[in-house]
C-alpha positions in Angstrom: -117.1 -192.2 167.5 -116.8 -193.6 163.8 -113.7 -195.6 162.0 -113.3 -194.2 158.6 -113.3 -197.0 155.6 -110.2 -197.6 154.3 -110.9 -195.3 151.3 -111.2 -192.1 153.5 -108.4 -189.4 153.2 -107.0 -187.2 156.0 -108.8 -183.7 157.0 -106.5 -181.2 155.4 -106.8 -178.5 158.3 -103.5 -178.5 160.2 -103.7 -179.3 164.0 -100.5 -177.6 165.7 -99.4 -179.4 168.9 -96.6 -177.3 169.9 -93.0 -178.2 170.0 -92.3 -182.2 170.1 -90.1 -182.9 172.9 -90.5 -187.0 172.6 -86.9 -187.2 172.0 -85.7 -185.2 174.9 -85.1 -188.3 177.5 -84.0 -191.0 174.7 -80.4 -192.2 175.2 -78.7 -194.0 172.4 -76.5 -196.8 173.4 -73.0 -196.8 172.1 -72.9 -200.3 171.2 -75.4 -202.6 169.8 -76.9 -204.1 166.8 -77.4 -202.8 163.0 -80.9 -202.4 161.9 -81.4 -202.5 158.1 -85.2 -201.0 156.7 -87.0 -204.0 155.2 -88.9 -201.7 153.0 -92.3 -203.2 154.5 -95.1 -201.7 155.5 -95.4 -201.9 159.3 -98.7 -200.8 161.0 -99.0 -201.7 164.8 -102.3 -201.4 166.8 -102.5 -200.3 170.6 -105.1 -199.5 172.8 -105.3 -196.5 175.1 -107.0 -196.9 178.3 -110.2 -194.5 177.7 -109.8 -193.5 181.6 -106.7 -191.9 180.9 -108.0 -189.6 178.1 -109.7 -186.1 179.0 -113.2 -185.3 178.7 -112.5 -183.0 175.8 -111.0 -185.8 173.6 -113.6 -188.4 174.5 -116.4 -185.9 173.7 -114.9 -184.5 170.6 -114.2 -180.8 171.7 -110.1 -181.9 171.7 -108.1 -183.7 169.8 -106.0 -186.5 170.5 -102.6 -185.8 169.5 -99.6 -188.5 169.5 -96.1 -187.4 169.4 -93.3 -189.9 168.9 -89.3 -190.2 168.4 -87.0 -192.4 167.0 -83.1 -191.5 167.7 -80.5 -193.5 166.4 -76.8 -193.3 166.0 -75.1 -193.7 162.6 -71.0 -193.2 161.6 -70.6 -192.1 164.9 -73.3 -189.4 164.9 -76.5 -189.4 167.0 -79.9 -188.4 164.7 -83.6 -188.3 165.5 -86.9 -188.2 163.9 -89.6 -186.7 165.4 -93.3 -187.2 164.4 -96.5 -186.3 165.4 -99.9 -187.5 164.5 -103.7 -186.4 165.1 -105.2 -189.6 165.9 -108.6 -188.5 166.9 -110.4 -185.6 165.3 -113.8 -184.9 167.0 -115.9 -188.2 166.2 -113.3 -189.5 163.9 -110.7 -192.2 164.8 -107.3 -192.2 162.5 -107.3 -195.4 160.3 -104.2 -196.8 158.3 -105.4 -194.5 155.5 -106.6 -191.6 157.3 -103.8 -190.4 159.8 -103.1 -187.0 159.6 -100.1 -185.3 160.7 -99.5 -182.3 163.1 -98.8 -179.0 161.6 -95.6 -179.2 163.3 -93.6 -181.4 165.6 -92.5 -183.4 162.6 -88.9 -183.4 162.0 -85.2 -185.1 161.1 -82.1 -184.4 161.3 
């Protein structure tokens, strides 16, 4: 696998992952703290155990898709934002400047 350099750009062919259901099981507390956007770039690194990946993803024949959700309450109403990223495409792993969104599964209400 290759990790692109910081000047690499995302592939342009969209990958369609299907409905993003990451928000389905998330509950929002009725009380809690207040969160403000600090306008900083936040990039968190995480590791996935290779034993949990399919042979197709490891060989580059399949894509590694990551779907997520942010669900929150504001002014008494619940809202959600869903994201879908292609984290691995063939032998290329996404980096900060080459992460590509799925062709579907990204939404906000």
